[in-house]
PyMOL CGO cylinders between C-alpha atoms (Angstrom):
from pymol import cmd
from pymol.cgo import CYLINDER

trace = [
    CYLINDER, -29.33, 4.97, 67.01, -28.01, 4.95, 63.44, 0.3, 1, 1, 1, 1, 1, 1,
    CYLINDER, -28.01, 4.95, 63.44, -24.37, 5.35, 62.41, 0.3, 1, 1, 1, 1, 1, 1,
    CYLINDER, -24.37, 5.35, 62.41, -23.13, 6.33, 58.95, 0.3, 1, 1, 1, 1, 1, 1,
    CYLINDER, -23.13, 6.33, 58.95, -19.76, 4.71, 58.19, 0.3, 1, 1, 1, 1, 1, 1,
    CYLINDER, -19.76, 4.71, 58.19, -17.94, 6.02, 55.11, 0.3, 1, 1, 1, 1, 1, 1,
    CYLINDER, -17.94, 6.02, 55.11, -14.93, 3.76, 54.50, 0.3, 1, 1, 1, 1, 1, 1,
    CYLINDER, -14.93, 3.76, 54.50, -13.55, 2.40, 51.22, 0.3, 1, 1, 1, 1, 1, 1,
    CYLINDER, -13.55, 2.40, 51.22, -11.37, -0.37, 52.69, 0.3, 1, 1, 1, 1, 1, 1,
    CYLINDER, -11.37, -0.37, 52.69, -13.55, -3.48, 52.80, 0.3, 1, 1, 1, 1, 1, 1,
    CYLINDER, -13.55, -3.48, 52.80, -11.81, -5.14, 55.76, 0.3, 1, 1, 1, 1, 1, 1,
    CYLINDER, -11.81, -5.14, 55.76, -11.84, -1.98, 57.87, 0.3, 1, 1, 1, 1, 1, 1,
    CYLINDER, -11.84, -1.98, 57.87, -15.49, -1.28, 57.04, 0.3, 1, 1, 1, 1, 1, 1,
    CYLINDER, -15.49, -1.28, 57.04, -16.52, -4.81, 57.99, 0.3, 1, 1, 1, 1, 1, 1,
    CYLINDER, -16.52, -4.81, 57.99, -14.50, -4.71, 61.24, 0.3, 1, 1, 1, 1, 1, 1,
    CYLINDER, -14.50, -4.71, 61.24, -15.88, -1.33, 62.34, 0.3, 1, 1, 1, 1, 1, 1,
    CYLINDER, -15.88, -1.33, 62.34, -19.47, -2.02, 61.25, 0.3, 1, 1, 1, 1, 1, 1,
    CYLINDER, -19.47, -2.02, 61.25, -19.59, -5.35, 63.08, 0.3, 1, 1, 1, 1, 1, 1,
    CYLINDER, -19.59, -5.35, 63.08, -18.16, -3.77, 66.22, 0.3, 1, 1, 1, 1, 1, 1,
    CYLINDER, -18.16, -3.77, 66.22, -20.70, -0.96, 66.20, 0.3, 1, 1, 1, 1, 1, 1,
    CYLINDER, -20.70, -0.96, 66.20, -23.56, -3.38, 65.55, 0.3, 1, 1, 1, 1, 1, 1,
    CYLINDER, -23.56, -3.38, 65.55, -22.49, -5.48, 68.52, 0.3, 1, 1, 1, 1, 1, 1,
    CYLINDER, -22.49, -5.48, 68.52, -22.62, -2.27, 70.55, 0.3, 1, 1, 1, 1, 1, 1,
    CYLINDER, -22.62, -2.27, 70.55, -26.27, -1.89, 69.57, 0.3, 1, 1, 1, 1, 1, 1,
    CYLINDER, -26.27, -1.89, 69.57, -26.08, 0.54, 66.65, 0.3, 1, 1, 1, 1, 1, 1,
    CYLINDER, -26.08, 0.54, 66.65, -27.69, 0.34, 63.22, 0.3, 1, 1, 1, 1, 1, 1,
    CYLINDER, -27.69, 0.34, 63.22, -24.87, 0.93, 60.73, 0.3, 1, 1, 1, 1, 1, 1,
    CYLINDER, -24.87, 0.93, 60.73, -25.11, 2.12, 57.13, 0.3, 1, 1, 1, 1, 1, 1,
    CYLINDER, -25.11, 2.12, 57.13, -21.93, 1.68, 55.09, 0.3, 1, 1, 1, 1, 1, 1,
    CYLINDER, -21.93, 1.68, 55.09, -20.88, 3.83, 52.14, 0.3, 1, 1, 1, 1, 1, 1,
    CYLINDER, -20.88, 3.83, 52.14, -17.77, 2.77, 50.21, 0.3, 1, 1, 1, 1, 1, 1,
    CYLINDER, -17.77, 2.77, 50.21, -16.82, 6.03, 48.47, 0.3, 1, 1, 1, 1, 1, 1,
    CYLINDER, -16.82, 6.03, 48.47, -17.04, 9.78, 48.86, 0.3, 1, 1, 1, 1, 1, 1,
    CYLINDER, -17.04, 9.78, 48.86, -20.05, 10.57, 46.63, 0.3, 1, 1, 1, 1, 1, 1,
    CYLINDER, -20.05, 10.57, 46.63, -22.24, 7.83, 48.16, 0.3, 1, 1, 1, 1, 1, 1,
    CYLINDER, -22.24, 7.83, 48.16, -21.15, 8.94, 51.63, 0.3, 1, 1, 1, 1, 1, 1,
    CYLINDER, -21.15, 8.94, 51.63, -22.20, 12.51, 50.88, 0.3, 1, 1, 1, 1, 1, 1,
    CYLINDER, -22.20, 12.51, 50.88, -25.58, 11.35, 49.54, 0.3, 1, 1, 1, 1, 1, 1,
    CYLINDER, -25.58, 11.35, 49.54, -26.17, 9.27, 52.65, 0.3, 1, 1, 1, 1, 1, 1,
    CYLINDER, -26.17, 9.27, 52.65, -25.15, 12.13, 54.93, 0.3, 1, 1, 1, 1, 1, 1,
    CYLINDER, -25.15, 12.13, 54.93, -27.59, 14.46, 53.26, 0.3, 1, 1, 1, 1, 1, 1,
    CYLINDER, -27.59, 14.46, 53.26, -30.54, 12.27, 54.26, 0.3, 1, 1, 1, 1, 1, 1,
    CYLINDER, -30.54, 12.27, 54.26, -30.12, 13.55, 57.86, 0.3, 1, 1, 1, 1, 1, 1,
    CYLINDER, -30.12, 13.55, 57.86, -31.18, 10.07, 59.01, 0.3, 1, 1, 1, 1, 1, 1,
    CYLINDER, -31.18, 10.07, 59.01, -28.09, 9.37, 61.14, 0.3, 1, 1, 1, 1, 1, 1,
    CYLINDER, -28.09, 9.37, 61.14, -27.09, 10.14, 64.71, 0.3, 1, 1, 1, 1, 1, 1,
    CYLINDER, -27.09, 10.14, 64.71, -23.31, 9.95, 64.22, 0.3, 1, 1, 1, 1, 1, 1,
    CYLINDER, -23.31, 9.95, 64.22, -21.05, 9.72, 61.13, 0.3, 1, 1, 1, 1, 1, 1,
    CYLINDER, -21.05, 9.72, 61.13, -17.66, 7.98, 61.03, 0.3, 1, 1, 1, 1, 1, 1,
    CYLINDER, -17.66, 7.98, 61.03, -15.77, 9.11, 57.94, 0.3, 1, 1, 1, 1, 1, 1,
    CYLINDER, -15.77, 9.11, 57.94, -12.40, 8.18, 56.44, 0.3, 1, 1, 1, 1, 1, 1,
    CYLINDER, -12.40, 8.18, 56.44, -10.43, 11.11, 55.04, 0.3, 1, 1, 1, 1, 1, 1,
    CYLINDER, -10.43, 11.11, 55.04, -8.94, 9.46, 51.96, 0.3, 1, 1, 1, 1, 1, 1,
    CYLINDER, -8.94, 9.46, 51.96, -11.87, 8.25, 49.86, 0.3, 1, 1, 1, 1, 1, 1,
    CYLINDER, -11.87, 8.25, 49.86, -12.36, 7.61, 46.14, 0.3, 1, 1, 1, 1, 1, 1,
    CYLINDER, -12.36, 7.61, 46.14, -14.45, 10.18, 44.30, 0.3, 1, 1, 1, 1, 1, 1,
    CYLINDER, -14.45, 10.18, 44.30, -14.58, 12.79, 47.07, 0.3, 1, 1, 1, 1, 1, 1,
    CYLINDER, -14.58, 12.79, 47.07, -12.29, 13.26, 50.06, 0.3, 1, 1, 1, 1, 1, 1,
    CYLINDER, -12.29, 13.26, 50.06, -13.65, 13.07, 53.59, 0.3, 1, 1, 1, 1, 1, 1,
    CYLINDER, -13.65, 13.07, 53.59, -12.83, 16.71, 54.38, 0.3, 1, 1, 1, 1, 1, 1,
    CYLINDER, -12.83, 16.71, 54.38, -14.90, 17.83, 51.39, 0.3, 1, 1, 1, 1, 1, 1,
    CYLINDER, -14.90, 17.83, 51.39, -17.81, 15.66, 52.53, 0.3, 1, 1, 1, 1, 1, 1,
    CYLINDER, -17.81, 15.66, 52.53, -17.75, 17.28, 55.97, 0.3, 1, 1, 1, 1, 1, 1,
    CYLINDER, -17.75, 17.28, 55.97, -17.41, 20.82, 54.59, 0.3, 1, 1, 1, 1, 1, 1,
    CYLINDER, -17.41, 20.82, 54.59, -20.34, 20.24, 52.24, 0.3, 1, 1, 1, 1, 1, 1,
    CYLINDER, -20.34, 20.24, 52.24, -22.58, 18.75, 54.94, 0.3, 1, 1, 1, 1, 1, 1,
    CYLINDER, -22.58, 18.75, 54.94, -21.81, 21.59, 57.33, 0.3, 1, 1, 1, 1, 1, 1,
    CYLINDER, -21.81, 21.59, 57.33, -22.46, 24.21, 54.64, 0.3, 1, 1, 1, 1, 1, 1,
    CYLINDER, -22.46, 24.21, 54.64, -25.86, 22.59, 54.03, 0.3, 1, 1, 1, 1, 1, 1,
    CYLINDER, -25.86, 22.59, 54.03, -26.79, 22.71, 57.71, 0.3, 1, 1, 1, 1, 1, 1,
    CYLINDER, -26.79, 22.71, 57.71, -26.29, 19.03, 58.54, 0.3, 1, 1, 1, 1, 1, 1,
    CYLINDER, -26.29, 19.03, 58.54, -25.26, 19.06, 62.20, 0.3, 1, 1, 1, 1, 1, 1,
    CYLINDER, -25.26, 19.06, 62.20, -24.78, 15.38, 63.07, 0.3, 1, 1, 1, 1, 1, 1,
    CYLINDER, -24.78, 15.38, 63.07, -21.61, 14.64, 65.09, 0.3, 1, 1, 1, 1, 1, 1,
    CYLINDER, -21.61, 14.64, 65.09, -18.77, 13.49, 62.84, 0.3, 1, 1, 1, 1, 1, 1,
    CYLINDER, -18.77, 13.49, 62.84, -15.69, 11.42, 63.71, 0.3, 1, 1, 1, 1, 1, 1,
    CYLINDER, -15.69, 11.42, 63.71, -12.79, 11.23, 61.28, 0.3, 1, 1, 1, 1, 1, 1,
    CYLINDER, -12.79, 11.23, 61.28, -11.16, 7.77, 61.17, 0.3, 1, 1, 1, 1, 1, 1,
    CYLINDER, -11.16, 7.77, 61.17, -7.95, 8.00, 59.16, 0.3, 1, 1, 1, 1, 1, 1,
    CYLINDER, -7.95, 8.00, 59.16, -4.27, 7.17, 58.73, 0.3, 1, 1, 1, 1, 1, 1,
    CYLINDER, -4.27, 7.17, 58.73, -3.48, 10.90, 58.44, 0.3, 1, 1, 1, 1, 1, 1,
    CYLINDER, -3.48, 10.90, 58.44, -2.04, 11.47, 61.91, 0.3, 1, 1, 1, 1, 1, 1,
    CYLINDER, -2.04, 11.47, 61.91, -0.11, 14.74, 61.67, 0.3, 1, 1, 1, 1, 1, 1,
    CYLINDER, -0.11, 14.74, 61.67, -1.04, 17.75, 63.80, 0.3, 1, 1, 1, 1, 1, 1,
    CYLINDER, -1.04, 17.75, 63.80, -1.90, 19.76, 60.68, 0.3, 1, 1, 1, 1, 1, 1,
    CYLINDER, -1.90, 19.76, 60.68, -4.10, 16.88, 59.46, 0.3, 1, 1, 1, 1, 1, 1,
    CYLINDER, -4.10, 16.88, 59.46, -5.99, 16.87, 62.76, 0.3, 1, 1, 1, 1, 1, 1,
    CYLINDER, -5.99, 16.87, 62.76, -6.41, 20.64, 62.72, 0.3, 1, 1, 1, 1, 1, 1,
    CYLINDER, -6.41, 20.64, 62.72, -7.66, 20.61, 59.12, 0.3, 1, 1, 1, 1, 1, 1,
    CYLINDER, -7.66, 20.61, 59.12, -10.16, 17.87, 59.93, 0.3, 1, 1, 1, 1, 1, 1,
    CYLINDER, -10.16, 17.87, 59.93, -11.54, 19.63, 62.98, 0.3, 1, 1, 1, 1, 1, 1,
    CYLINDER, -11.54, 19.63, 62.98, -11.66, 23.00, 61.24, 0.3, 1, 1, 1, 1, 1, 1,
    CYLINDER, -11.66, 23.00, 61.24, -13.61, 21.40, 58.39, 0.3, 1, 1, 1, 1, 1, 1,
    CYLINDER, -13.61, 21.40, 58.39, -16.35, 20.68, 60.92, 0.3, 1, 1, 1, 1, 1, 1,
    CYLINDER, -16.35, 20.68, 60.92, -15.55, 17.27, 62.43, 0.3, 1, 1, 1, 1, 1, 1,
    CYLINDER, -15.55, 17.27, 62.43, -16.19, 16.77, 66.15, 0.3, 1, 1, 1, 1, 1, 1,
    CYLINDER, -16.19, 16.77, 66.15, -13.54, 14.13, 66.83, 0.3, 1, 1, 1, 1, 1, 1,
    CYLINDER, -13.54, 14.13, 66.83, -10.49, 12.56, 65.19, 0.3, 1, 1, 1, 1, 1, 1,
    CYLINDER, -10.49, 12.56, 65.19, -9.13, 9.02, 65.57, 0.3, 1, 1, 1, 1, 1, 1,
    CYLINDER, -9.13, 9.02, 65.57, -6.10, 7.70, 63.70, 0.3, 1, 1, 1, 1, 1, 1,
    CYLINDER, -6.10, 7.70, 63.70, -5.47, 4.21, 62.33, 0.3, 1, 1, 1, 1, 1, 1,
    CYLINDER, -5.47, 4.21, 62.33, -4.45, 1.75, 63.66, 0.3, 1, 1, 1, 1, 1, 1,
    CYLINDER, -4.45, 1.75, 63.66, -6.99, 2.02, 66.44, 0.3, 1, 1, 1, 1, 1, 1,
    CYLINDER, -6.99, 2.02, 66.44, -8.58, -0.05, 69.18, 0.3, 1, 1, 1, 1, 1, 1,
    CYLINDER, -8.58, -0.05, 69.18, -12.20, -0.92, 68.43, 0.3, 1, 1, 1, 1, 1, 1,
    CYLINDER, -12.20, -0.92, 68.43, -13.11, -0.32, 72.07, 0.3, 1, 1, 1, 1, 1, 1,
    CYLINDER, -13.11, -0.32, 72.07, -11.86, 3.27, 71.81, 0.3, 1, 1, 1, 1, 1, 1,
    CYLINDER, -11.86, 3.27, 71.81, -13.79, 3.87, 68.59, 0.3, 1, 1, 1, 1, 1, 1,
    CYLINDER, -13.79, 3.87, 68.59, -17.00, 2.57, 70.15, 0.3, 1, 1, 1, 1, 1, 1,
    CYLINDER, -17.00, 2.57, 70.15, -16.39, 4.73, 73.24, 0.3, 1, 1, 1, 1, 1, 1,
    CYLINDER, -16.39, 4.73, 73.24, -15.92, 7.83, 71.10, 0.3, 1, 1, 1, 1, 1, 1,
    CYLINDER, -15.92, 7.83, 71.10, -19.05, 7.09, 69.10, 0.3, 1, 1, 1, 1, 1, 1,
    CYLINDER, -19.05, 7.09, 69.10, -20.96, 6.57, 72.35, 0.3, 1, 1, 1, 1, 1, 1,
    CYLINDER, -20.96, 6.57, 72.35, -19.72, 9.94, 73.57, 0.3, 1, 1, 1, 1, 1, 1,
    CYLINDER, -19.72, 9.94, 73.57, -20.84, 11.69, 70.38, 0.3, 1, 1, 1, 1, 1, 1,
    CYLINDER, -20.84, 11.69, 70.38, -24.21, 9.93, 70.54, 0.3, 1, 1, 1, 1, 1, 1,
    CYLINDER, -24.21, 9.93, 70.54, -24.70, 11.08, 74.14, 0.3, 1, 1, 1, 1, 1, 1,
    CYLINDER, -24.70, 11.08, 74.14, -23.89, 14.62, 73.06, 0.3, 1, 1, 1, 1, 1, 1,
    CYLINDER, -23.89, 14.62, 73.06, -26.59, 14.38, 70.42, 0.3, 1, 1, 1, 1, 1, 1,
    CYLINDER, -26.59, 14.38, 70.42, -29.13, 13.30, 73.03, 0.3, 1, 1, 1, 1, 1, 1,
    CYLINDER, -29.13, 13.30, 73.03, -28.06, 16.01, 75.48, 0.3, 1, 1, 1, 1, 1, 1,
    CYLINDER, -28.06, 16.01, 75.48, -28.71, 18.81, 73.01, 0.3, 1, 1, 1, 1, 1, 1,
    CYLINDER, -28.71, 18.81, 73.01, -32.21, 17.45, 72.51, 0.3, 1, 1, 1, 1, 1, 1,
    CYLINDER, -32.21, 17.45, 72.51, -31.88, 15.67, 69.20, 0.3, 1, 1, 1, 1, 1, 1,
    CYLINDER, -31.88, 15.67, 69.20, -34.95, 13.54, 68.69, 0.3, 1, 1, 1, 1, 1, 1,
    CYLINDER, -34.95, 13.54, 68.69, -34.42, 9.84, 68.10, 0.3, 1, 1, 1, 1, 1, 1,
    CYLINDER, -34.42, 9.84, 68.10, -36.58, 9.09, 65.11, 0.3, 1, 1, 1, 1, 1, 1,
    CYLINDER, -36.58, 9.09, 65.11, -38.99, 6.24, 65.73, 0.3, 1, 1, 1, 1, 1, 1,
    CYLINDER, -38.99, 6.24, 65.73, -41.40, 7.04, 62.92, 0.3, 1, 1, 1, 1, 1, 1,
    CYLINDER, -41.40, 7.04, 62.92, -40.62, 7.12, 59.21, 0.3, 1, 1, 1, 1, 1, 1,
    CYLINDER, -40.62, 7.12, 59.21, -42.74, 8.39, 56.35, 0.3, 1, 1, 1, 1, 1, 1,
    CYLINDER, -42.74, 8.39, 56.35, -42.20, 8.24, 52.58, 0.3, 1, 1, 1, 1, 1, 1,
    CYLINDER, -42.20, 8.24, 52.58, -45.10, 9.23, 50.37, 0.3, 1, 1, 1, 1, 1, 1,
    CYLINDER, -45.10, 9.23, 50.37, -48.20, 7.42, 51.61, 0.3, 1, 1, 1, 1, 1, 1,
    CYLINDER, -48.20, 7.42, 51.61, -46.18, 4.78, 53.51, 0.3, 1, 1, 1, 1, 1, 1,
    CYLINDER, -46.18, 4.78, 53.51, -45.59, 5.12, 57.25, 0.3, 1, 1, 1, 1, 1, 1,
    CYLINDER, -45.59, 5.12, 57.25, -43.55, 2.87, 59.55, 0.3, 1, 1, 1, 1, 1, 1,
    CYLINDER, -43.55, 2.87, 59.55, -43.37, 2.83, 63.34, 0.3, 1, 1, 1, 1, 1, 1,
    CYLINDER, -43.37, 2.83, 63.34, -39.91, 1.55, 64.31, 0.3, 1, 1, 1, 1, 1, 1,
    CYLINDER, -39.91, 1.55, 64.31, -40.94, 0.83, 67.88, 0.3, 1, 1, 1, 1, 1, 1,
    CYLINDER, -40.94, 0.83, 67.88, -43.89, -1.44, 67.10, 0.3, 1, 1, 1, 1, 1, 1,
    CYLINDER, -43.89, -1.44, 67.10, -42.65, -2.42, 63.61, 0.3, 1, 1, 1, 1, 1, 1,
    CYLINDER, -42.65, -2.42, 63.61, -46.05, -1.61, 62.12, 0.3, 1, 1, 1, 1, 1, 1,
    CYLINDER, -46.05, -1.61, 62.12, -46.53, -0.34, 58.57, 0.3, 1, 1, 1, 1, 1, 1,
    CYLINDER, -46.53, -0.34, 58.57, -49.40, 1.42, 56.83, 0.3, 1, 1, 1, 1, 1, 1,
    CYLINDER, -49.40, 1.42, 56.83, -49.94, 2.63, 53.31, 0.3, 1, 1, 1, 1, 1, 1,
    CYLINDER, -49.94, 2.63, 53.31, -52.64, 5.27, 52.90, 0.3, 1, 1, 1, 1, 1, 1,
    CYLINDER, -52.64, 5.27, 52.90, -53.74, 4.32, 56.44, 0.3, 1, 1, 1, 1, 1, 1,
    CYLINDER, -53.74, 4.32, 56.44, -54.14, 0.68, 55.39, 0.3, 1, 1, 1, 1, 1, 1,
    CYLINDER, -54.14, 0.68, 55.39, -52.19, -1.69, 57.65, 0.3, 1, 1, 1, 1, 1, 1,
    CYLINDER, -52.19, -1.69, 57.65, -49.63, -3.96, 56.00, 0.3, 1, 1, 1, 1, 1, 1,
    CYLINDER, -49.63, -3.96, 56.00, -48.27, -6.97, 57.87, 0.3, 1, 1, 1, 1, 1, 1,
    CYLINDER, -48.27, -6.97, 57.87, -44.59, -7.66, 57.23, 0.3, 1, 1, 1, 1, 1, 1,
    CYLINDER, -44.59, -7.66, 57.23, -42.15, -10.30, 58.38, 0.3, 1, 1, 1, 1, 1, 1,
    CYLINDER, -42.15, -10.30, 58.38, -39.20, -8.93, 60.42, 0.3, 1, 1, 1, 1, 1, 1,
    CYLINDER, -39.20, -8.93, 60.42, -36.70, -9.07, 57.56, 0.3, 1, 1, 1, 1, 1, 1,
    CYLINDER, -36.70, -9.07, 57.56, -39.21, -7.51, 55.15, 0.3, 1, 1, 1, 1, 1, 1,
    CYLINDER, -39.21, -7.51, 55.15, -39.64, -4.70, 57.67, 0.3, 1, 1, 1, 1, 1, 1,
    CYLINDER, -39.64, -4.70, 57.67, -35.87, -4.17, 57.81, 0.3, 1, 1, 1, 1, 1, 1,
    CYLINDER, -35.87, -4.17, 57.81, -35.71, -3.96, 54.01, 0.3, 1, 1, 1, 1, 1, 1,
    CYLINDER, -35.71, -3.96, 54.01, -38.52, -1.41, 54.00, 0.3, 1, 1, 1, 1, 1, 1,
    CYLINDER, -38.52, -1.41, 54.00, -36.91, 0.58, 56.82, 0.3, 1, 1, 1, 1, 1, 1,
    CYLINDER, -36.91, 0.58, 56.82, -33.67, 0.87, 54.84, 0.3, 1, 1, 1, 1, 1, 1,
    CYLINDER, -33.67, 0.87, 54.84, -35.57, 1.92, 51.71, 0.3, 1, 1, 1, 1, 1, 1,
    CYLINDER, -35.57, 1.92, 51.71, -37.51, 4.53, 53.69, 0.3, 1, 1, 1, 1, 1, 1,
    CYLINDER, -37.51, 4.53, 53.69, -34.35, 5.93, 55.29, 0.3, 1, 1, 1, 1, 1, 1,
    CYLINDER, -34.35, 5.93, 55.29, -33.03, 6.35, 51.74, 0.3, 1, 1, 1, 1, 1, 1,
    CYLINDER, -33.03, 6.35, 51.74, -36.31, 7.44, 50.10, 0.3, 1, 1, 1, 1, 1, 1,
    CYLINDER, -36.31, 7.44, 50.10, -35.79, 9.29, 46.85, 0.3, 1, 1, 1, 1, 1, 1,
    CYLINDER, -35.79, 9.29, 46.85, -32.42, 7.62, 46.24, 0.3, 1, 1, 1, 1, 1, 1,
    CYLINDER, -32.42, 7.62, 46.24, -31.52, 4.48, 44.32, 0.3, 1, 1, 1, 1, 1, 1,
    CYLINDER, -31.52, 4.48, 44.32, -30.65, 1.60, 46.65, 0.3, 1, 1, 1, 1, 1, 1,
    CYLINDER, -30.65, 1.60, 46.65, -28.49, -1.09, 45.09, 0.3, 1, 1, 1, 1, 1, 1,
    CYLINDER, -28.49, -1.09, 45.09, -28.49, -4.82, 45.78, 0.3, 1, 1, 1, 1, 1, 1,
    CYLINDER, -28.49, -4.82, 45.78, -25.06, -4.48, 47.39, 0.3, 1, 1, 1, 1, 1, 1,
    CYLINDER, -25.06, -4.48, 47.39, -26.30, -1.74, 49.72, 0.3, 1, 1, 1, 1, 1, 1,
    CYLINDER, -26.30, -1.74, 49.72, -29.13, -4.00, 50.88, 0.3, 1, 1, 1, 1, 1, 1,
    CYLINDER, -29.13, -4.00, 50.88, -26.82, -6.97, 51.40, 0.3, 1, 1, 1, 1, 1, 1,
    CYLINDER, -26.82, -6.97, 51.40, -24.41, -4.87, 53.47, 0.3, 1, 1, 1, 1, 1, 1,
    CYLINDER, -24.41, -4.87, 53.47, -26.91, -2.88, 55.52, 0.3, 1, 1, 1, 1, 1, 1,
    CYLINDER, -26.91, -2.88, 55.52, -29.83, -5.29, 55.99, 0.3, 1, 1, 1, 1, 1, 1,
    CYLINDER, -29.83, -5.29, 55.99, -28.09, -8.67, 55.99, 0.3, 1, 1, 1, 1, 1, 1,
    CYLINDER, -28.09, -8.67, 55.99, -24.62, -7.45, 57.05, 0.3, 1, 1, 1, 1, 1, 1,
    CYLINDER, -24.62, -7.45, 57.05, -23.12, -9.41, 54.16, 0.3, 1, 1, 1, 1, 1, 1,
    CYLINDER, -23.12, -9.41, 54.16, -20.03, -7.74, 52.70, 0.3, 1, 1, 1, 1, 1, 1,
    CYLINDER, -20.03, -7.74, 52.70, -19.87, -10.32, 49.92, 0.3, 1, 1, 1, 1, 1, 1,
    CYLINDER, -19.87, -10.32, 49.92, -22.24, -11.63, 47.25, 0.3, 1, 1, 1, 1, 1, 1,
    CYLINDER, -22.24, -11.63, 47.25, -23.86, -14.86, 48.55, 0.3, 1, 1, 1, 1, 1, 1,
    CYLINDER, -23.86, -14.86, 48.55, -24.76, -15.83, 44.96, 0.3, 1, 1, 1, 1, 1, 1,
    CYLINDER, -24.76, -15.83, 44.96, -28.40, -16.32, 45.92, 0.3, 1, 1, 1, 1, 1, 1,
    CYLINDER, -28.40, -16.32, 45.92, -31.59, -14.41, 45.19, 0.3, 1, 1, 1, 1, 1, 1,
    CYLINDER, -31.59, -14.41, 45.19, -32.08, -13.46, 48.85, 0.3, 1, 1, 1, 1, 1, 1,
    CYLINDER, -32.08, -13.46, 48.85, -32.55, -9.76, 48.02, 0.3, 1, 1, 1, 1, 1, 1,
    CYLINDER, -32.55, -9.76, 48.02, -34.81, -10.37, 45.05, 0.3, 1, 1, 1, 1, 1, 1,
    CYLINDER, -34.81, -10.37, 45.05, -37.06, -12.83, 46.89, 0.3, 1, 1, 1, 1, 1, 1,
    CYLINDER, -37.06, -12.83, 46.89, -37.53, -10.54, 49.90, 0.3, 1, 1, 1, 1, 1, 1,
    CYLINDER, -37.53, -10.54, 49.90, -38.10, -7.56, 47.63, 0.3, 1, 1, 1, 1, 1, 1,
    CYLINDER, -38.10, -7.56, 47.63, -40.69, -9.46, 45.62, 0.3, 1, 1, 1, 1, 1, 1,
    CYLINDER, -40.69, -9.46, 45.62, -42.67, -10.38, 48.72, 0.3, 1, 1, 1, 1, 1, 1,
    CYLINDER, -42.67, -10.38, 48.72, -42.36, -6.87, 50.15, 0.3, 1, 1, 1, 1, 1, 1,
    CYLINDER, -42.36, -6.87, 50.15, -43.56, -5.23, 46.94, 0.3, 1, 1, 1, 1, 1, 1,
    CYLINDER, -43.56, -5.23, 46.94, -46.49, -7.60, 46.64, 0.3, 1, 1, 1, 1, 1, 1,
    CYLINDER, -46.49, -7.60, 46.64, -47.65, -6.67, 50.12, 0.3, 1, 1, 1, 1, 1, 1,
    CYLINDER, -47.65, -6.67, 50.12, -47.12, -2.94, 49.64, 0.3, 1, 1, 1, 1, 1, 1,
    CYLINDER, -47.12, -2.94, 49.64, -48.88, -2.83, 46.26, 0.3, 1, 1, 1, 1, 1, 1,
    CYLINDER, -48.88, -2.83, 46.26, -51.90, -4.98, 47.11, 0.3, 1, 1, 1, 1, 1, 1,
    CYLINDER, -51.90, -4.98, 47.11, -54.98, -2.84, 46.42, 0.3, 1, 1, 1, 1, 1, 1,
    CYLINDER, -54.98, -2.84, 46.42, -53.02, 0.09, 44.95, 0.3, 1, 1, 1, 1, 1, 1,
    CYLINDER, -53.02, 0.09, 44.95, -52.54, 1.19, 41.33, 0.3, 1, 1, 1, 1, 1, 1,
    CYLINDER, -52.54, 1.19, 41.33, -49.07, 2.70, 41.78, 0.3, 1, 1, 1, 1, 1, 1,
    CYLINDER, -49.07, 2.70, 41.78, -46.00, 0.64, 42.66, 0.3, 1, 1, 1, 1, 1, 1,
    CYLINDER, -46.00, 0.64, 42.66, -44.49, 1.63, 46.00, 0.3, 1, 1, 1, 1, 1, 1,
    CYLINDER, -44.49, 1.63, 46.00, -40.99, 0.52, 45.00, 0.3, 1, 1, 1, 1, 1, 1,
    CYLINDER, -40.99, 0.52, 45.00, -39.67, 0.98, 41.47, 0.3, 1, 1, 1, 1, 1, 1,
    CYLINDER, -39.67, 0.98, 41.47, -36.98, -1.14, 39.87, 0.3, 1, 1, 1, 1, 1, 1,
    CYLINDER, -36.98, -1.14, 39.87, -34.38, 1.03, 38.16, 0.3, 1, 1, 1, 1, 1, 1,
    CYLINDER, -34.38, 1.03, 38.16, -33.01, -1.24, 35.47, 0.3, 1, 1, 1, 1, 1, 1,
    CYLINDER, -33.01, -1.24, 35.47, -29.30, -1.92, 35.91, 0.3, 1, 1, 1, 1, 1, 1,
    CYLINDER, -29.30, -1.92, 35.91, -29.12, 0.18, 39.09, 0.3, 1, 1, 1, 1, 1, 1,
    CYLINDER, -29.12, 0.18, 39.09, -31.37, -0.93, 41.94, 0.3, 1, 1, 1, 1, 1, 1,
    CYLINDER, -31.37, -0.93, 41.94, -34.58, 0.01, 43.73, 0.3, 1, 1, 1, 1, 1, 1,
    CYLINDER, -34.58, 0.01, 43.73, -36.23, 3.35, 44.40, 0.3, 1, 1, 1, 1, 1, 1,
    CYLINDER, -36.23, 3.35, 44.40, -38.83, 4.23, 47.01, 0.3, 1, 1, 1, 1, 1, 1,
    CYLINDER, -38.83, 4.23, 47.01, -40.10, 7.69, 46.17, 0.3, 1, 1, 1, 1, 1, 1,
    CYLINDER, -40.10, 7.69, 46.17, -40.22, 10.27, 48.93, 0.3, 1, 1, 1, 1, 1, 1,
    CYLINDER, -40.22, 10.27, 48.93, -43.24, 12.10, 47.49, 0.3, 1, 1, 1, 1, 1, 1,
]
cmd.load_cgo(trace, "trace")
């Protein structure tokens, strides 16, 4: 199960993400409103946990936009805005639950579990197969093919590819990979991302004329969805 966490406070994001990962969830972190909206639009998540006060775009606007576009994933607001009117506005915007800060991590995990169970009860399919262009990945067996040609990847290379595929068609930055693949919310000052990406690209491109993953100079990496 995959959780989208949209939270601009670094300490809170790290605390929540680590707690959810220990509970068995895959967590994608977005640090501002616009990136949170882009991630939500991928429809690749089972539950979203969203702060209300975010730089660039407020949480309520994210939820309203997602709901207007037909994105139906359960959403939990996690915020310091604790007034009755704040709660009503959040729920009327389309959120399914509302938890105020400070909070107990155990309660947050319990609420996320409840929303995830609701998703399963209404028959939402847990995605175990990803496809982007001519690349396919089976999350259960961790097997990858490109144009029906099998590609053998190391576990961490597979996790990098999985994250790229879940965000196909969007630029993925080095920071996003560090946070969501390695769970590092700091720059380790090493070439860990670049070395894994180099090996992954070499394997994906072997025998093909077109690069599977493009480098967008000054921005990051792009795996095309077409």
